[in-house]
VOBA-1610 file (N, C-alpha, C; in pm, whole numbers, padded with zeros to 5 digits, always signed):
BEGIN
Unk+09176+08477+07343Unk+09164+08527+07479Unk+09026+08590+07496Unk+08942+08527+07577Unk+08805+08572+07596Unk+08799+08693+07690Unk+08711+08785+07658Unk+08689+08900+07746Unk+08603+08860+07865Unk+08503+08776+07839Unk+08410+08734+07944Unk+08462+08612+08018Unk+08412+08593+08139Unk+08444+08474+08217Unk+08373+08354+08156Unk+08436+08239+08168Unk+08375+08114+08124Unk+08354+08025+08245Unk+08299+07907+08224Unk+08274+07817+08337Unk+08401+07772+08407Unk+08513+07771+08336Unk+08640+07726+08395Unk+08752+07828+08384Unk+08720+07950+08340Unk+08827+08049+08320Unk+08782+08190+08353Unk+08881+08270+08397Unk+08859+08412+08417Unk+08887+08483+08286Unk+08794+08567+08243Unk+08812+08645+08122Unk+08908+08761+08144Unk+08948+08823+08036Unk+09044+08933+08040Unk+08994+09050+08124Unk+08865+09084+08112Unk+08812+09198+08187Unk+08825+09174+08338Unk+08789+09056+08384Unk+08800+09024+08527Unk+08945+09032+08573Unk+09035+08976+08495Unk+09176+08976+08534Unk+09233+09117+08535Unk+09198+09199+08436Unk+09246+09337+08434Unk+09192+09417+08553Unk+09064+09398+08584Unk+09007+09466+08701Unk+09077+09421+08829Unk+09099+09291+08843Unk+09162+09237+08964Unk+09301+09295+08984Unk+09387+09287+08882Unk+09526+09329+08898Unk+09541+09481+08901Unk+09457+09553+08829Unk+09459+09700+08835Unk+09420+09745+08975Unk+09314+09685+09027Unk+09271+09720+09162Unk+09377+09684+09265Unk+09442+09571+09247Unk+09548+09530+09341Unk+09657+09637+09346Unk+09702+09684+09232Unk+09806+09786+09229Unk+09759+09916+09295Unk+09637+09958+09262Unk+09584+10081+09320Unk+09563+10068+09470Unk+09513+09952+09515Unk+09490+09931+09658Unk+09622+09935+09735Unk+09724+09867+09686Unk+09853+09870+09756Unk+09911+10012+09758Unk+09899+10083+09648Unk+09944+10222+09646Unk+09864+10308+09742Unk+09735+10287+09746Unk+09647+10364+09835Unk+09677+10334+09982Unk+09701+10207+10012Unk+09734+10171+10150Unk+09867+10234+10193Unk+09965+10230+10105Unk+10095+10292+10137Unk+10079+10443+10157Unk+10004+10507+10068Unk+09983+10651+10079Unk+09904+10684+10205Unk+09801+10606+10234Unk+09721+10629+10353Unk+09802+10616+10481Unk+09889+10515+10486Unk+09975+10499+10605Unk+10071+10616+10620Unk+10118+10667+10508Unk+10207+10784+10511Unk+10130+10907+10559Unk+10010+10927+10507Unk+09929+11043+10546Unk+09893+11039+10694Unk+09874+10918+10745Unk+09837+10901+10886Unk+09945+10958+10979Unk+10069+10955+10933Unk+10182+11003+11015Unk+10220+11148+10983Unk+10150+11210+10888Unk+10184+11347+10846Unk+10096+11450+10914Unk+10153+11566+10932Unk+10074+11682+10975Unk+10032+11754+10847Unk+09900+11774+10825Unk+09856+11842+10702Unk+09915+11982+10693Unk+09956+12016+10573Unk+10010+12149+10548Unk+10002+12181+10401Unk+10032+12303+10365Unk+10023+12344+10225Unk+10116+12263+10134Unk+10232+12223+10185Unk+10328+12150+10104Unk+10282+12008+10071Unk+10198+11948+10156Unk+10158+11810+10131Unk+10007+11795+10107Unk+09938+11906+10094Unk+09793+11901+10073Unk+09756+11821+09948Unk+09840+11827+09847Unk+09812+11756+09722Unk+09807+11605+09744Unk+09883+11553+09843Unk+09880+11409+09871Unk+09744+11365+09924Unk+09680+11452+10003Unk+09545+11421+10052Unk+09447+11418+09934Unk+09463+11512+09842Unk+09379+11513+09723Unk+09401+11389+09638Unk+09526+11347+09626Unk+09557+11225+09551Unk+09491+11104+09617Unk+09499+11096+09751Unk+09439+10985+09825Unk+09288+10981+09801Unk+09223+11096+09802Unk+09078+11101+09778Unk+09046+11061+09635Unk+09124+11109+09540Unk+09098+11076+09400Unk+09115+10927+09374Unk+09221+10867+09428Unk+09241+10722+09411Unk+09129+10646+09483Unk+09085+10697+09598Unk+08974+10634+09670Unk+08847+10632+09588Unk+08814+10743+09525Unk+08695+10748+09438Unk+08713+10657+09317Unk+08835+10650+09264Unk+08862+10561+09151Unk+08840+10416+09192Unk+08890+10378+09310Unk+08871+10241+09358Unk+08724+10211+09385Unk+08651+10309+09437Unk+08508+10289+09458Unk+08438+10262+09325Unk+08472+10341+09224Unk+08413+10318+09091Unk+08451+10181+09036Unk+08577+10142+09053Unk+08623+10014+09001Unk+08557+09896+09071Unk+08536+09903+09203Unk+08472+09791+09271Unk+08325+09782+09230Unk+08260+09895+09208Unk+08121+09891+09161Unk+08115+09835+09019Unk+08211+09872+08935Unk+08219+09814+08800Unk+08245+09664+08809Unk+08334+09626+08899Unk+08368+09484+08914Unk+08248+09402+08960Unk+08173+09453+09056Unk+08053+09382+09102Unk+07953+09371+08989Unk+07932+09479+08916Unk+07840+09476+08802Unk+07888+09378+08696Unk+08018+09378+08670Unk+08074+09285+08572Unk+08052+09140+08615Unk+08068+09112+08742Unk+08048+08975+08791Unk+07903+08933+08781Unk+07811+09028+08788Unk+07670+08995+08766Unk+07644+08966+08619Unk+07711+09041+08531Unk+07693+09022+08386Unk+07773+08903+08334Unk+07888+08877+08392Unk+07976+08768+08349Unk+08027+08697+08474Unk+07947+08605+08527Unk+07985+08540+08654Unk+08121+08471+08646Unk+08199+08484+08752Unk+08329+08418+08753Unk+08313+08266+08763Unk+08417+08194+08724Unk+08409+08048+08735Unk+08403+08004+08881Unk+08353+07887+08903Unk+08347+07833+09039Unk+08488+07817+09095Unk+08505+07843+09224Unk+08637+07824+09284Unk+08682+07678+09274Unk+08812+07660+09265Unk+08870+07526+09260Unk+08882+07470+09401Unk+08892+07340+09411Unk+08917+07275+09539Unk+08792+07229+09610Unk+08813+07156+09719Unk+08700+07102+09795Unk+08625+07213+09870Unk+08496+07191+09890Unk+08413+07288+09961Unk+08410+07254+10110Unk+08525+07272+10176Unk+08538+07243+10318Unk+08528+07372+10399Unk+08557+07364+10528Unk+08548+07482+10616Unk+08643+07593+10570Unk+08762+07556+10527Unk+08858+07656+10479Unk+08806+07726+10354Unk+08742+07652+10267Unk+08681+07708+10146Unk+08579+07815+10185Unk+08491+07784+10281Unk+08385+07877+10319Unk+08442+07998+10393Unk+08548+07978+10468Unk+08615+08091+10534Unk+08676+08184+10429Unk+08736+08125+10326Unk+08795+08205+10218Unk+08686+08281+10142Unk+08573+08218+10120Unk+08461+08285+10051Unk+08411+08403+10134Unk+08397+08381+10266Unk+08352+08489+10355Unk+08453+08604+10354Unk+08581+08572+10357Unk+08685+08676+10353Unk+08678+08752+10221Unk+08656+08680+10111Unk+08649+08743+09979Unk+08533+08842+09972Unk+08418+08803+10019Unk+08301+08893+10016Unk+08319+09009+10114Unk+08389+08984+10225Unk+08417+09092+10319Unk+08511+09193+10255Unk+08609+09146+10178Unk+08699+09237+10105Unk+08617+09325+10011Unk+08523+09266+09938Unk+08438+09344+09848Unk+08361+09450+09927Unk+08301+09411+10038Unk+08224+09505+10120Unk+08314+09618+10172Unk+08435+09585+10214Unk+08528+09686+10262Unk+08570+09781+10151Unk+08586+09728+10029Unk+08625+09814+09917Unk+08514+09911+09877Unk+08392+09883+09920Unk+08282+09979+09904Unk+08276+10070+10026Unk+08285+10012+10145Unk+08267+10088+10268Unk+08379+10185+10301Unk+08502+10145+10277Unk+08616+10230+10314Unk+08613+10364+10240Unk+08591+10368+10110Unk+08583+10501+10045Unk+08470+10587+10100Unk+08356+10524+10134Unk+08246+10603+10189Unk+08279+10660+10327Unk+08351+10583+10411Unk+08387+10636+10542Unk+08491+10748+10529Unk+08582+10736+10432Unk+08677+10844+10406Unk+08607+10968+10354Unk+08510+10947+10267Unk+08431+11058+10211Unk+08353+11126+10323Unk+08292+11046+10410Unk+08216+11103+10522Unk+08309+11179+10616Unk+08426+11121+10647Unk+08521+11190+10735Unk+08567+11321+10674Unk+08595+11319+10545Unk+08637+11442+10477Unk+08524+11544+10474Unk+08402+11496+10454Unk+08286+11586+10457Unk+08271+11651+10594Unk+08296+11572+10699Unk+08280+11622+10836Unk+08381+11732+10871Unk+08490+11742+10793Unk+08586+11851+10819Unk+08529+11986+10778Unk+08428+11984+10692Unk+08371+12109+10642Unk+08443+12163+10520Unk+08546+12094+10475Unk+08622+12135+10356Unk+08567+12056+10238Unk+08556+12121+10122Unk+08507+12052+10003Unk+08589+11927+09974Unk+08521+11820+09935Unk+08587+11696+09895Unk+08604+11702+09744Unk+08729+11715+09701Unk+08759+11732+09559Unk+08807+11600+09499Unk+08766+11577+09375Unk+08811+11461+09298Unk+08896+11514+09184Unk+09022+11470+09179Unk+09117+11509+09075Unk+09131+11662+09066Unk+09114+11729+09179Unk+09125+11875+09183Unk+09032+11944+09084Unk+08926+11873+09045Unk+08840+11927+08940Unk+08692+11927+08979Unk+08647+11817+09040Unk+08506+11802+09073Unk+08487+11800+09224Unk+08381+11862+09268Unk+08349+11862+09411Unk+08243+11756+09436Unk+08276+11663+09526Unk+08180+11560+09566Unk+08085+11620+09670Unk+07959+11585+09664Unk+07867+11640+09765Unk+07901+11586+09904Unk+07881+11667+10006Unk+07911+11618+10142Unk+07814+11506+10180Unk+07867+11406+10250Unk+07782+11295+10297Unk+07724+11322+10434Unk+07796+11400+10514Unk+07752+11430+10650Unk+07777+11578+10677Unk+07714+11628+10784Unk+07737+11767+10823Unk+07873+11780+10890Unk+07929+11897+10878Unk+08059+11924+10940Unk+08048+11922+11091Unk+08138+11846+11154Unk+08146+11844+11301Unk+08273+11773+11342Unk+08332+11818+11451Unk+08454+11753+11501Unk+08426+11610+11543Unk+08310+11588+11607Unk+08275+11453+11651Unk+08255+11361+11530Unk+08190+11411+11428Unk+08169+11332+11307Unk+08301+11301+11237Unk+08388+11400+11232Unk+08520+11380+11171Unk+08596+11270+11244Unk+08598+11276+11377Unk+08668+11174+11456Unk+08605+11036+11436Unk+08472+11029+11436Unk+08404+10901+11419Unk+08433+10840+11282Unk+08410+10917+11176Unk+08423+10862+11040Unk+08567+10828+11007Unk+08663+10912+11047Unk+08803+10879+11020Unk+08850+10762+11107Unk+08797+10751+11228Unk+08828+10635+11312Unk+08776+10506+11250Unk+08654+10510+11198Unk+08596+10394+11130Unk+08674+10363+11002Unk+08711+10466+10929Unk+08790+10451+10806Unk+08921+10378+10837Unk+08986+10418+10945Unk+09112+10358+10987Unk+09092+10211+11028Unk+08990+10184+11108Unk+08965+10047+11155Unk+08931+09954+11038Unk+08847+10000+10947Unk+08810+09917+10832Unk+08930+09893+10741Unk+09014+09994+10728Unk+09135+09978+10646Unk+09230+09876+10707Unk+09244+09878+10837Unk+09330+09778+10904Unk+09272+09637+10883Unk+09141+09623+10891Unk+09077+09493+10864Unk+09102+09451+10719Unk+09091+09545+10626Unk+09119+09514+10486Unk+09263+09465+10469Unk+09358+09531+10533Unk+09498+09489+10520Unk+09517+09346+10571Unk+09453+09313+10681Unk+09464+09177+10735Unk+09402+09075+10640Unk+09285+09107+10586Unk+09219+09013+10493Unk+09296+09000+10362Unk+09356+09108+10316Unk+09436+09100+10193Unk+09559+09014+10216Unk+09620+09026+10333Unk+09735+08940+10364Unk+09693+08793+10363Unk+09578+08762+10422Unk+09527+08624+10421Unk+09495+08579+10279Unk+09436+08668+10200Unk+09400+08638+10061Unk+09526+08603+09980Unk+09629+08682+09996Unk+09754+08658+09924Unk+09820+08529+09972Unk+09827+08510+10102Unk+09885+08386+10155Unk+09807+08263+10109Unk+09675+08274+10108Unk+09593+08163+10061Unk+09618+08132+09914Unk+09630+08236+09832Unk+09657+08215+09690Unk+09794+08150+09670Unk+09893+08195+09744Unk+10027+08137+09732Unk+10029+07993+09782Unk+09957+07966+09891Unk+09949+07829+09944Unk+09884+07736+09842Unk+09774+07781+09785Unk+09704+07698+09686Unk+09790+07677+09562Unk+09864+07779+09523Unk+09953+07765+09407Unk+10063+07663+09438Unk+10118+07672+09559Unk+10223+07577+09599Unk+10171+07435+09603Unk+10043+07421+09636Unk+09981+07288+09638Unk+09943+07240+09498Unk+09953+07331+09400Unk+09930+07294+09262Unk+09785+07293+09216Unk+09697+07369+09284Unk+09556+07364+09241Unk+09525+07457+09125Unk+09614+07552+09093Unk+09598+07635+08974Unk+09517+07761+08992Unk+09476+07793+09114Unk+09394+07912+09135Unk+09467+08039+09092Unk+09591+08057+09135Unk+09666+08177+09099Unk+09696+08179+08949Unk+09731+08066+08894Unk+09756+08057+08750Unk+09632+08100+08672Unk+09516+08057+08719Unk+09391+08092+08651Unk+09366+08243+08657Unk+09402+08309+08768Unk+09383+08454+08776Unk+09488+08528+08694Unk+09603+08467+08670Unk+09705+08529+08588Unk+09682+08506+08438Unk+09652+08383+08402Unk+09643+08347+08261Unk+09501+08325+08210Unk+09406+08318+08300Unk+09268+08294+08260Unk+09221+08152+08284Unk+09309+08059+08259Unk+09275+07917+08279Unk+09394+07845+08334Unk+09366+07726+08390Unk+09472+07643+08449Unk+09552+07578+08338
//
């Protein structure tokens, strides 16, 4: 079992990053949707801290993943290079961009509250923007909109993977086992 990607296979590092991030992203989305409906208070303040900590973790993981893909390029996608292929590629790169942008908009929104942004209740992240109600509304509004876009693209990504698997092209198998 190779750690690095090969010309026709995903290595173990890529697959572990992919599936670990998938689990964290789904957990983060569920937590974020729950927080969106909550009134902040002392009893649930720890959930906001958890959301920020997981957000910083995902930001670190996507940066590691991008760096890893530069060091160990993934195999070429399977299938014909038609319009659907290029749409899927655009969606994939947009997901990567969102996984970088969404944590930054959350960080900026949290900074705009004027309250320290804590990571794992241990480290204080530097503020990205000055505290202001207008900034808080803008950054959290952008955070929400980008997150909704991410959810839509992830749904398409999953449906596309399942469709391709049903058609027997081996894309999902390759991400699970490394090779077709």
